[in-house]
Each structure stands twice: as structure tokens, then as C-alpha cells.
N, C-alpha and C positions, 0 to 999 in steps of 0.2 A: 478240144473240138469247135469247131464255130455253131453261134446260134442257128446258121441255116443248116447244120447236117444234123439229119435226123439219127436219133438214138437208134442204140441198138436195142431188140425187141428179141427176145426168143420166141421161137415158133409157137409153143405153148401158149404163151402169155398173148402174143398176137391172134389165138384163136378164143381167147378167155377174153379180151379187149374187142373182140367182134363179137361177141353175143353179147356182151354189153351194151353195144353201139347198137344191137338191133331192138333192144329192149325198151318199154318207154322210159322217159328220161323221171329219174326218181328226186323231189326234194322233200326230203326231211321233215326240213323244217315248217313247210306249208300244210303238215298235215297233223291230226292230233297225236298226243304223244303216243296213245295204245296205238293206234294205227300204225305210226312208223314203229314202234317197237315190233308191231305184226309182221310188217313187210321185211325189217331187218331177220330176223329169225326165219322167214321163208326163204329167204336169200343164198343164209347161209344151212339152211339144210340141205342143198344142195352138195356142198362140199362137205360133209357129213354122212352121206348118203352110201358111203364106200365102207362097208365094216372092219373095224380093226380087233380082231375078238382077243381079249385077255380072259385068265382065269376068274378074275375078281373084281367085281363093282359092286358099290354098295352106295347107296344115298344115306347121309349122315342131315342132322341139324346141329349147328354148331352155337354155342352162346355167343350173343354179339350186344355190344353198347345198345340198340335198338330194338332187343328183340333176338330171335332165332335167326342166322345163316344157315342158308340151305347150302349144301355141299355135296361133292360126289368126291369120293376114294377111288382110286385105280392101283390096282396091285399085279404086278405082272409075274407073279409067281402066288400060289394059295398057303397059309399056315408057315411053317419055319420058322428061321430066324427074323430078328424084328429086320425092318427095310430101312434104307433112309428115304427121305421123301420129299418132295420138290412143291410146295404152294405155288400153285400157278393162278396168276390173275388176267383173267379174261378181257382182251380188248372191246371198241365200241363205242370210243370217242368219250367215254364215262355215261353215256347216253343208252345206250343198247350193251345188249349180251346177257349170257348166262353161260351156266356148266353143258347146257346144250348144244349152244352156238359155238364152243368150242371144243365138243368133246371128240372129236377123230384127232386134235393135234393132239391132246393129254393123251389118250389115249397111244397116240406112236411114242410121246415121250416118254410114256412108262417103261414099253415093250423095248424100247430103243437103249434105254438107259438101266434099266432092272430097276429102277427106285420106284417107289409107290409115287402118287400126282396127286395132289388134293385141288379139286378146283373148288370155287365158291362165288356164290351170287354176293356180290357187296351192293350196296345202294346206290342206286343210278339218279346223274342230274338230268335233269333241272330240279327236280324235289327234291333231291339231296347233293347240294353243292360240297364242296372241301370244305370241311376234313370227311366228310362222314366214308369214305371209301377208303379213306388211308385207315380209319380207326374201323373199321370191320376187316382189313386187311391184319394189322395188328391183332387183332382178338383170335383171329385164325391161328395164326403163329403162337399167341399163348396157349391155343386150345392142343398143339400138337406137343407143346413142351407140358404141359399139364396131363393128358389124358391120352395123345398118340400111342404109348404104348400099349395101351387097354385096344387097342386097333394093330398091333403089329408092326408099330413105327419106331423108330428110334430117334427119340429126343436128341442128340448129341450128332444129328446128321441131317443139317436142314437146309434147305436150299429155297430160293425164292424167284420166281419168273413172271414172265409176261409178252404180253404183245401188245404193239400201239398206245393207246391207254393205260393198258395193262401193264405196260413197262414202266411207264410213269410212277404209278401207284408202288409198283415194286421196287422202285429204285428209292422214292420217296422213305418206303418201310425199311428201307436198310439203313438208311441215314436214321430214321425217328428211334432205329432199335440200339445203335450205336451211342445215338446220345443218351438215350435213357439206361447206359451201361450195362445192357442184357448180353447174356451169349452171344458173340459173333456166329454169324452164319458161314455157313461154307463155302459159299458162291451164290450168285445170281446168273439167270439167263435173259437178255433183254429184248426183245424182237421189234424190231424198227419202233421203236420210241416215240413220243412226241412229249418231250423235256421241256420245253418254254414256249410262250406264244410269241413265236419269230414267224413272220409272217413274211419277211420282204428278203429269204434265205436264196442263193444263186437255186436251189433244187425247187421251192417252190415257184421263182420267175418260171423256171425250166416246166416244172411238171405238175404245176399247180390248176391248170385253167380247165380242167376238168377230162382230158381226152386219156389220162390214165385212172381214171375212176376217183380215186379222192381226189378232191380240190381244195383250192386254200381258202375261200369261201366254207366249205361243209367245215374246216378244220377253226375259221372263227368264229363259226356257229358251236362246235364243240366245246371249245376254251371258254366262251359265256356261260355254256350251261355251268361247267365245271366250278368256274370262278366266282360266279355268284357274283357276289358283292365287292369280291376282292379285285383292285384296280389291275392290268395287265402286269405292269411293274412290280405286282409284289414281289418279297422276296422268301415266304415262306415256300414250305414243302410242297405245294401245288406247283411247283415251278423248282424240279429239284437240280435242276441245269446251274443255279443257280446257288446250289446250295456249297457247304464244305463236305469234299469228295474226298479229303484223307482217312485213313483206316479202315477202307471197306475192302471186302475179300475180293479176291480176282472176277472180275466180272466174265462173260460172255457177252458181247454183242452182235448184231447184225443189223441189216440193212437191206432194203432193196434198190436197185440202180434205177428206178424210173418214178420212185417216191418222193410228192414235194418233203416226206421229213427226212430225206437222206441228208440233209447236212444238220438234224439234229443230232443224230447219233457221230458224225462225223465234231462236232462241237464239243460233245459228250467225253470222246475218246483224247480229244485234246485236255481239257479239262480234267481226264484221271491221268493223262500222263503229266500233268502241271502239278498235280496233288502227288503223284509218286503211286496211284494204284495200279494195281496190274489189269491188262485186261485183254480179251482176243477182238481182234474184227474181222466178221465174216460178211462181205461183199455180194450179195446174190444180183449177179449182171442181168440187164433185160427184164427184169420180174417187178414187178408191181406191190405197194402198199397191199396187206393181207395175204401176201403169198404163202404163207406160213397155214393158211387156211388150205390153197390150194395145190399141196404135196402129191394127192392124188393124180395132177396132169404136169405140175412145174418141175421138172426135175430139176434144176438148180435149189429150189428151196426143202424139195425133198433131201437134199443133200447137207443142206445147212443146217436143217431139223436133224440129221446125223450126227455133225459135227457136235452138235450141242448137245445132243446125249451122249455122247464120247466124254464131254467137258464135264456133264453131270458126273458120269462114271468114274472120272478119274478124279473130281475132288470128293467123291464119297467113299474111295479106296483107302483106309487108314493103315499106315502100319501093322502088318499083320492081321489083317483082316481082308477078308477075299474083297473083290471088286464084286459089286451087285452083279 
């Protein structure tokens, strides 16, 4: 496609963009962190306002390396045999977000996959740069393995997932767990992740100017918050695209067609293929970054979430065991 040809935008995304452009511009970096986080939560409240009923949702406190970690457990059915579980890491540029901001997405994943979903509030940057969020993610996994059975969870069937910055943390967690020699997870669902501070990719050049909500400038700010004193060229797990990706379970990746981070997922797919790690790649044409929050309006994103849920149901169905 030539640079002068307008990209495809779905009607639903066009309406979402029109509302965004009609609202006052948002510059989180110019606000106090408390005000910026409150605004982020207010903006996400709209996408969580369409209810998704589940029979059992419980609030938990998990032990973490810096104190208790707030968590929320979603069960698609009460009682009965132990359920497989997806540990879900929310997005928000490592700077924003919580279990409330991504509540509807996690409810849908639980309802459609038949698995339990555990969301949690990891420590946020810039107050807590890398590796704080990764440490909290590993602690949440350790809790599932150690105590999950007391909450009706099957510690032998665990997957991890996340969106945007959460996908970064989820992928880093997979690599860290492999390197630690702990039992392998069943798989992962990674939604439009940011896997390296690469700001000169083709997708950043085409979509990073701000017309599609997420901008390159904001991603630079997010990365500065998360990396702290680390250089952008770090080889640490803050940048999992540069990690050794061999020996990971099959991954489900998706990406939005109008996302500055589209090429992050394309590059990750190439690295996975080179490493011999199996994956599925689901492109959502005409949608923007954050579209998994927008499934009540954006049908393409809703369909991708359903495909991710089917992937989870498949990896959790062991021989001789009914699918969840």
C-alpha cells in the first residue's frame, strides 16, 4: 500500500476515533501521576460498563516481594473440579491500569474459554521500574502453584496472558520461568504487545503520529518510565524481543492493523519462527491499539478474543480430560 493511500478503518473503529478526536487532547506526561492515573481509569470505565456476568468473582491478596498484591479471580462456573487458570497481566504502559481497568476483558476470557482468570495489580512505573512488575508476575504464578488448589485451581494447567505492556511482562515471565527450570506453562495469549523500544518501525511511522490514539511520543514516555536507569539497548527481560525464545510453549499473538506497535508483534513472530517456537498470529484489520478493551463495539476485536479463548480451551484440554 502506498503512503498516500488511506489505511482501512472499520466503521466501529472510525466511530471510536471520532469520539476520541472530539474530546480534549490528553497529555499524561504533563500531569501529576495521580491525576494521570485517575484519568486513565475514568477513560477505561466506559469500556467496562457493559456487564459480563459470571457466577463467581472474588477479591484476593497475594503475597508479593514488596507486600500484598491485589488480585481478582474470575470463575466461569462455581465449585466442582479444579479449573485451569490464565494469569492475566493488564496493559497500561507499565504506568497505568489495574484489575478494574481490564475487568470486562478478563470476564470475557473466563466465560469464553471455560478457564478461571486471575488478574492482579503489579507495581507500576516510574515509581517501580523494571524488574518490579516482572517480580510481581512471577510471585503470582508461584501463588497459583502453591495455593491455587485451595481456590479450585489446577496448578498443572496454567497459562499466562496480557495486553500491550502486560504482554511484554507475560512474555518476560515465560522466559524467566523457563530459565529458572520450573514446570513449563501450558501457553500464553499476547495481545498487541510492546516487546522492544523500537520507535522507527514502519508501523510507528505510519500510525504513531497520534491519529490512532496511541502515539510514538507516548510510547517513548512509557518506555522511559519502565526502563528507569536501564539503557534502551538493554538485553534484560525488560525487552523480551531480544531474549532467547527457544523452548517456550505455543503462543497466541494478536495485533491491531492501525497500531504503532503492529511491527513489534511481526518482529516477535519472526523471532519465534527462528527459534522454532510454535505460535498463532491473529491480525485484527482496521482496529487500533487497545481494541481488546473495545469488544463491545469492535466486532473484529471480539472475534479475536473468542479465538484466543478457543486457543486456551485447546491447550488446557489434556488427553482423557474434558475441555473446560
